[in-house]
C-alpha positions in Angstrom: 46.3 113.7 0.1 42.9 112.4 1.2 41.1 115.2 -0.6 43.0 114.4 -3.8 42.1 110.7 -3.5 38.5 111.6 -2.7 38.3 113.7 -5.8 39.6 111.0 -8.0 37.2 108.6 -6.4 34.3 110.9 -7.2 35.5 111.2 -10.8 35.7 107.5 -11.2 32.1 107.2 -9.8 30.9 109.7 -12.3 32.5 107.9 -15.2 30.9 104.6 -14.0 27.5 106.3 -13.7 27.7 107.2 -17.3 28.0 103.6 -18.5 25.0 101.7 -19.9 22.5 99.8 -17.7 24.4 96.6 -18.4 27.6 97.9 -17.0 28.7 96.7 -13.5 27.4 98.9 -10.7 30.2 100.9 -9.0 30.4 99.7 -5.4 32.8 100.8 -2.8 33.5 99.1 0.5 35.9 99.5 3.4 37.7 96.7 5.1 41.0 95.7 6.7 41.9 92.1 7.4 44.2 92.9 10.3 41.6 94.9 12.1 38.9 92.2 11.6 41.2 89.5 13.0 41.8 91.7 16.1 38.1 92.0 16.6 37.7 88.2 16.7 37.0 86.7 20.2 39.9 84.3 19.8 42.4 87.1 19.4 42.5 87.7 23.1 44.3 84.4 23.5 46.8 85.4 20.7 47.4 88.7 22.5 48.0 86.9 25.8 50.3 84.3 24.4 52.2 87.0 22.5 52.8 88.9 25.7 54.1 85.8 27.4 56.5 85.2 24.5 57.7 88.9 24.5 58.4 88.8 28.2 59.8 85.3 28.7 61.4 84.2 25.4 62.6 87.5 24.1 63.5 88.7 27.6 65.6 85.6 28.1 67.3 86.0 24.7 68.3 89.6 25.5 69.8 88.5 28.8 71.8 85.8 26.9 73.1 88.5 24.5 74.2 90.7 27.4 75.8 87.8 29.3 77.6 86.6 26.2 78.9 90.0 25.2 80.4 90.5 28.7 82.1 87.1 28.6 83.5 87.7 25.1 84.6 91.2 26.0 86.4 90.0 29.1 88.1 87.1 27.1 89.1 89.5 24.4 90.8 91.8 26.9 92.8 88.9 28.5 93.7 87.4 25.1 94.9 90.8 23.8 97.6 90.9 26.6 98.5 87.2 25.8 98.8 87.9 22.1 101.0 90.9 22.9 103.2 88.7 24.9 103.4 86.2 22.2 101.5 83.6 24.2 98.4 83.3 22.1 97.6 83.2 18.4 96.4 86.4 16.8 93.9 84.3 14.8 92.1 83.2 18.0 92.0 86.8 19.2 90.4 88.0 15.9 87.8 85.2 16.1 86.9 86.3 19.7 86.7 89.9 18.5 84.4 88.9 15.6 82.0 87.1 18.0 82.1 90.0 20.4 81.1 92.4 17.6 78.2 90.2 16.7 76.8 90.2 20.2 77.4 94.0 20.3 75.3 94.5 17.1 72.6 92.3 18.6 72.4 94.5 21.6 72.5 97.8 19.6 69.7 96.7 17.2 67.8 94.7 19.8 64.6 96.7 19.4 64.4 96.0 15.7 65.4 92.4 16.2 62.8 91.9 19.0 60.0 93.6 16.9 60.7 91.3 13.9 60.6 88.2 16.1 57.4 89.4 17.9 55.7 90.1 14.6 56.6 86.7 13.2 55.3 85.0 16.4 52.1 87.0 16.2 51.6 85.9 12.6 52.1 82.2 13.6 49.7 82.4 16.5 47.0 84.4 14.6 47.3 82.3 11.4 44.1 80.2 12.1 42.1 83.3 12.7 43.4 84.9 9.5 42.3 81.9 7.5 38.8 82.0 9.0 38.4 85.7 8.4 39.8 85.5 4.9 37.4 82.8 4.0 34.4 84.8 5.2 35.7 87.9 3.5 36.0 86.0 0.2 32.3 84.9 0.5 31.2 88.5 1.0 33.2 89.7 -2.1 31.9 86.9 -4.2 28.3 87.7 -3.3 28.5 91.5 -3.5 30.9 92.1 -6.3 32.6 95.3 -5.0 34.4 97.5 -7.6 36.8 99.0 -5.0 37.9 98.1 -1.5 39.5 100.9 0.6 41.2 100.7 3.9 40.1 102.8 6.9 41.6 106.3 7.1 41.9 106.5 3.2 38.7 108.3 2.5 36.8 111.4 3.7 34.2 110.9 6.5 30.7 111.2 5.2 31.5 109.4 2.0 28.9 106.8 1.1 30.7 103.5 1.5 29.7 100.0 2.5 31.0 98.7 5.8 32.3 95.3 4.9 33.3 94.7 8.5 29.6 94.3 9.3 29.1 91.9 6.4 32.0 89.8 7.4 30.9 89.8 11.1 27.5 88.4 10.0 29.2 85.8 7.9 31.3 84.7 11.0 28.1 84.8 13.2 29.7 87.5 15.5 27.3 89.2 17.8 29.2 92.4 18.2 32.0 94.5 16.8 34.2 97.3 18.3 32.5 100.7 18.0 35.3 102.0 15.7 34.6 99.4 13.2 30.8 99.8 13.3 31.0 103.4 12.3 33.4 102.9 9.3 30.5 103.1 6.8 27.0 102.0 6.0 25.5 98.6 6.8 25.3 96.9 3.3 22.2 95.0 4.5 20.3 98.0 5.9 17.1 98.9 4.1 17.6 101.9 1.9 14.9 104.5 1.4 13.4 104.3 -2.1 14.1 107.2 -4.4 11.5 109.9 -4.5 9.2 109.8 -7.5 8.7 112.7 -9.8 5.2 114.2 -9.8 3.0 112.9 -12.5 2.3 115.1 -15.5 -0.6 117.5 -14.9 -0.5 117.0 -11.1 -1.2 120.0 -9.0 2.0 121.9 -8.0 2.6 122.4 -4.2 1.4 125.8 -3.0 3.9 128.5 -2.3 3.4 131.6 -0.1 
């Protein structure tokens, strides 16, 4: 899949290179907002608070579901005998059974429920960091006018691509980035070697053996 995408990307680049000098330069960059947020110094606190939430809040909620299911199941069994003896309403038994089933479903699908709650909490805790990174990212895009932004792992290694992580880090005054982000592509601000000039007409040709 990557090879197909790379081929399409190369074709687009060729088409753009055939445009007139006035046409917009084809510029490709790599960036991922989530990865950049996770590289922020303040994300350590988010991670720490999220771990506390997962252990304390979600752990306590799971215990409540377990306790409530056991209580409802016990009540249902007692009430079933009472209904059979004509000493309790069937409607009340059905209500208890419905609540018991709800608790059972919460326990069965707890992993999915807990993951959703954890993701929501993470988004809430990290929101200020997302806003800061998004603002810096927008400034970089406004200044550099990229034609296409790719996410990591969507292009072939060795493909010439601007590492927007580096530009955003500079905009945020960050002094360092994780190694895996540094090697995503080329530093857009790095000095590029000038293209080799063709030899002047009439110049001596290099000697050959």
